[in-house]
N, C-alpha and C positions, 0 to 999 in steps of 0.2 A: 089430191093436188090442190095447192093455193096459188094465189097471185098477189104479189105485193108490187105497188107503185112507190118507188123511193126517190127523194129529192135530197141530194147531199150537198151542203154549204160548206164554205171555207176556202182554204188553199187546196182546192182539189182538180184544178186543171194545169196541165204542164207538169204533172208529177207521175205519169203513167198510170193513173187511177183506172181509166177504162180498159186497158190492155190487162192489168193486174185483175180487175173484176171479171173480165171475159175468161181468163185462165181458170180463175177459182170456179166460176159457174160451170165450165165445161168438165172440170175435175169432179165436181159434186152432182152432175146430172141435172143442172137447172137450166131452163130454157129461158129465152127472152132477148133483151137488148139493153144497151147502155149508150149515152150520148152526152156531149157537152151542151150546155145551154149558153145562149148569149149573155146571160146575167152572171156567169162565172160558176154556176152550179153544175152538178152532174145529175143526170136523170137516168133512172133505170127501172126496168119492169122485169120482175123474176116470177117464173112459174116453175113448180116442181113439187117434191115431197115437202111437207111442213118443216121437218128438221133441217133439210138442206137449204130451204128459202130463209129460214131464220138465221142459219149460219152465216148466209151472205149479208143479211140485214145487220147482224152483229158486227161482221167485218167493216161494214161501211162507217161505222162509228170511229174507226181509226185509219183505215185504208192503208195505202203503201207507206213506207218509211218517210217519203218526202212530203206527204200530205199533212195538212193541219185542219182536221174536220171540226167545224163548230156546231153543226147541226144536222140531224137526219130525221126527215119527215117521211112517215110510211102510211099509206092508204092501202086497205085491202080491197081488191076488186075481184070480180068474178073471172075464173080462168078461161082462156080462149084456146088453148092448145097450141102455144107458141112453139116454134122449132128451136133448133140449137141456138145458143147465145151468141149474139153478134154485136160488133160496135157499129153505131149508126153514125 
């Protein structure tokens, strides 16, 4: 199990980014959370099997159709055993 802390920049709020990310995480067995930040970015913490977490990080580079992602910053962290993926 791995944990990635992800910050996504660009036109990523108001485009169903969080809901699409939640659905994808649940489909792929990834735990954690996602939320909007006051500065316009989306923040997510992903925990799960390496292949699945990497799949979600890769998806963040484009997001849903209406998104325009300009940057994705990823920091590896120590897993904490987060539960099912939720929107905060």
